[in-house]
C-alpha positions, 0 to 999 in steps of 0.5 A: 447706068441705073435702069429706070424703075417701071411705072407699071402696076403690080398687076401689069408687072405680074401678068405673064405672056398668055400662051394662047396668044402665042399659039394663035399667032403661030397659027395665023403667021405661018401659012404652011403650019398645021395648027392642032393647038389653038382652039379655033372653031370650024371656019367653013361652018361659020354662019355667014348667010344666016348672019347676013339675013339676021343683020338685014332684018335688024337694020331693015327698019330705022327703029330696030336699026338705031336701037341696035346701033345705040349703047345698051345696058351694062347688064345686057339686053333684056330680051337676050337675057330672057331668051338665055334664061329660057335656053338654060332651062331647056338645057337642064330640063325640069331640074332647073329651079325657076328661082335660080335661072332668071333673067335678073341674075344674068349678065351678058359679057364679051364671051365667057372669058370676060365672065371668068375674069369678072368673077375672079376679079370680084372674088379674089385678092392676091394670095387667095386660092382657087381650086382647079381640075388637074389638068384645066383650061390653061388660059384661066391659069394665066388669068389667076397668075396675073391676079396673084392668085394661087391654083391648087390642082384636084385630080381629074377622073374619067367622069370628072373631079375626084371628090375624095381628092378634093376633100383631102385638099380641103382638109389639108388647107384647113389644117394649114390655116389656109382655108380662109384663102379659098374662094372658088372651085373652077370646073370646065364641066362639059367636054373639058378643055383640055381632056374632053372629060364631062363631069357627071352631075352627081359629082358637081352636086358632091363638090358643091356639098363639100364646099358648103361643108368647109365654109364654116371653117373658111369664114366665107362662102366658097363658090363653084364656078362652072365653065360650060363653054363647050356644053352645046357641042355634044355629038354623042352620048347623053347630056348632064345637068349643070350645077345649077340644078344641084341642091343649094346652087342658088347662092353658091354656083356661078355659071359661065356660058357662051354663044361664041362657040355654038354660033360664031366665035367672032360674035363675042357674046357670052353670059353668066348666071351669078348669085349675090353679092357676086352679081352686083360686084361683077356688074359694077366691074363690067361697068368700069370695063366697057359699060356693056357688051356690043349691043349690035352683037346682042341683037344678032344673037337674040334674033338668032335664038328667037327665029330658030336659026341658032338651033338650026346652025348648032345642029349642023355644027355638031354633025360637022364636029362629029365628022371631024372628030372621027377623022382625027380619031382615024388618023391617030389610030393610023399614024400614032405609035400604039404606046400613045393613049387617048379617048375618042371625043363625044363633044367639044373640040379636043383629044388628049393624048398621053405618051409613054413615061420619059417622053416629054412634050413641053415647048423645050422638048425634042418632040415639040421642036421637031413638030414645029420643024415639020410645020405641025403644032400642038398644046403641050400638056404641062401648060394645063397644070397648076403651079402647085407645090404639092405636085410636079407637073406631068410633061408627057401629054398633049392637047390636039384640036380638031376644031379649026383645021379642015379634014385634009389638014387634020389627016396631014397634021396627024401624019406629020406628028405621028412621023415625029413621034415614031422616031422618039417613042 
């Protein structure tokens, strides 16, 4: 019998099963499994008492309670947008141009993930190209695949993007007549997911200058999309300015930030700062998606920011992550074979480990299957590389998260994984 044709759209047929969904499901469905994979935040530090107080204050008066429980504007609550603009200006200091970081250019979203989706949807058609770090955030790679957008990987160095490699790729695309397809460069610029690398401001400015240099040949703007989801989770070293502080950023930088990871991941509130015409396109698309992020959650974050409880919680959270990163680093030194290399974390949620040549970490590898059999889970590094015909995907790396597991499980998870590794390395 002839199979019935699917009524799904091209997008519906093209969307791959997100790897993040399987990893999160595995962590939740197997009680004995220690997940060092899914980037959950620290459960014990979630601000239950603070949130109870904040919600009680909001709902204490019928006027403020009803306003919070009613629909809000698609762009986002004006008070939260003003507080967010102030917050961003504090992060960048005097370098933040007042004309760039304004409430009028801000869009409040359902986590920074929605901002990434909206920006990509506003800019890209099937067949277009987005330049990404190699490796990069694998959930964004899935998003690009679902839209039929090709990713081209740019080499990553210990201090951020390899600018010489970026220029080489842009030249190659120009010679191939494909520069017109390039819409954006995507950077996870603080404590990068997956490697933990932070991009120096000079490299952000250099990347933006290169994109502008090649715009004329492209025939349209090429945007720098800066994903700063982990920016505030710094517990060592000094901060770097965002790309918003670079010359020419006002009309070319799209900045994605979030309150989920610094405050509470269950309160899915993110934000984006976008130039025109991307801002208007993204705002209209969001209107079709949901016509506004949950207003009660926006009021919660606005009150957390204005009362100082957001920053109090963030300070305690960074101390918590510093401790957990130290615990994971100590366990790695104790249990991993010396041939495996990594760098200690100074922020974010991740360690990135490189194994000796010839030892595979992919989902079909002996290592991955043996780790699962021993109830420990990691993210295979190959998931974090673009499907790029110009370069084979490395298959000897892994991402390890210290965010969700408690200290005892961090030690035990690394012990289990180390025991598997010592049999294979």
